[in-house]
C-alpha positions, -999 to 999 in steps of 0.1 A, spaced: -789 -145 414 -796 -108 412 -773 -78 396 -769 -53 379 -760 -38 349 -759 -8 324 -788 0 351 -813 -30 339 -813 -59 370 -803 -98 357 -808 -131 373 -785 -160 369 -809 -189 377 -797 -228 375 -821 -251 356 -824 -294 348 -820 -301 316 -855 -297 307 -867 -266 315 -832 -247 290 -849 -235 258 -816 -249 245 -820 -289 250 -777 -292 242 -766 -263 258 -749 -254 294 -765 -218 296 -781 -189 273 -790 -159 279 -822 -148 274 -822 -105 265 -859 -101 264 -866 -115 303 -831 -106 306 -820 -134 326 -788 -162 329 -797 -203 328 -771 -225 333 -774 -265 338 -778 -268 365 -760 -294 363 -730 -284 342 -695 -293 351 -678 -263 341 -709 -235 354 -682 -212 360 -668 -206 330 -705 -208 315 -705 -188 333 -681 -164 325 -693 -165 287 -729 -159 293 -715 -130 310 -697 -115 276 -730 -120 262 -748 -91 288 -716 -78 287 -721 -68 247 -751 -64 247 -758 -39 273 -722 -21 264 -711 -28 230 -750 -35 210 -738 -22 170 -763 -19 150 -743 -20 115 -748 -43 82 -720 -63 84 -724 -67 116 -693 -72 127 -667 -55 157 -643 -31 143 -614 -43 169 -611 -5 186 -643 -17 194 -626 -52 203 -599 -36 227 -626 -17 244 -643 -46 244 -616 -67 264 -604 -37 283 -637 -32 301 -652 -63 306 -628 -79 327 -632 -62 362 -674 -68 350 -671 -103 345 -652 -118 381 -673 -96 406 -699 -114 397 -685 -153 391 -668 -145 427 -703 -134 441 -725 -158 426 -694 -185 436 -697 -176 475 
């Protein structure tokens, strides 16, 4: 499935374990190719996709370059406030 976020096109793919970059992962986000990979036999696919979509949202909207690589509590509030609708809209479309 393809979706767009912040003007960038992303794709969700289900892959067998041997095609996953991380052999023990249920899901992974590739920022370079703008792809989310889900393990095709994952029993918790919905939660895994939610997690990976958080990575996408953070990359697209909240990525900060700072020395300590930590988020300020105001940034966390913005992330939580703005990510829920985005994530759930993609989840609903994917699992239809």
